[in-house]
N, C-alpha and C positions, 0 to 999 in steps of 0.2 A: 484259281486261275484268274478270277475276275470275269470269266466268261459266263455263259448261260448256266443257270442254276439247274441241277437235275436231281432226281430222286436218289441217285447214287451219293450225292453230296450229304445226305442225311444219314447214311450208314456208318456205323462205328462198330468195329469188331469187338467182341466181348472182352478179349484180353486187354484191349485199350481202355476200357471202362475201369478195369482193375489197376492198370498202370496209373490212370488219373487219381483213383482213390489212394494209391501209394504216394503219388506226388503231393496230394492234399495233406496227407499225414506228415510228410517231410517238411512241407511249408509250415504247417502248424508247429512243429517242433523248432523250426528255425525262428518263427516268430516269437515263441515263448522263451526259448533257451539260447538262441543264437548259434545252434549247431546245424550244420548242413550236411546230413548223412547222404552217403553215396555208396554204391557197390559196383563191381565190375560189370554185372548184368543190368544195372539200372544206375547209370552215372548221372549225377545232378551237380550243376555248378552255377555260380552267380555270373551275370553278365559283366564283363570287365570294361565294356566301352559304352555303357548306358549312362549319359550324363544326368538323367532324371531317376537313377536308381534309388536315392534316398527317398524321393517323393513316391515312387512306386512301392517301396517297402512300407512306407507309412499308410498308403491306400490298402495294401494287403492286410496290415495289422488291424486297421480299423474295421475292415470287412470281416475278418475273422472274429474280432471281438463282438461285433453286433450280431454275429450269427452262432455264437458259441453254443447256445442251447441246442439249436438245431443240429449243428455239427456233432456235439457230444451224443446226442440221441441216435443219430445215424451211424456213427462210429461204434457205438455199443452194440447196436443191432448187427452191423457187420462182423464185429468181433465174436459175437455169439454164434453166428452162422459159420464162421471160419472154424471156430473151436468144434462145432458139431460135425464138420466135415473132416476134422482131425488135423488142422493146421494151426 
């Protein structure tokens, strides 16, 4: 809101953390393969009116490439735990 910062501003529901992990996976796939996956319960689309979209995609690809090792490690760990839970 641009108003006073509160402790509540720091709270993030756990299901949103998982949503962010899903979005990161979709972003990584888009960066590598040009596919933008989406589903009815988690719709994802590209901005149609961002005149700097090409620049932003370049920044995203650069960031993903620079952090690939860390992302791979974290995603493997997440995959292992999801499999352990039966997903």
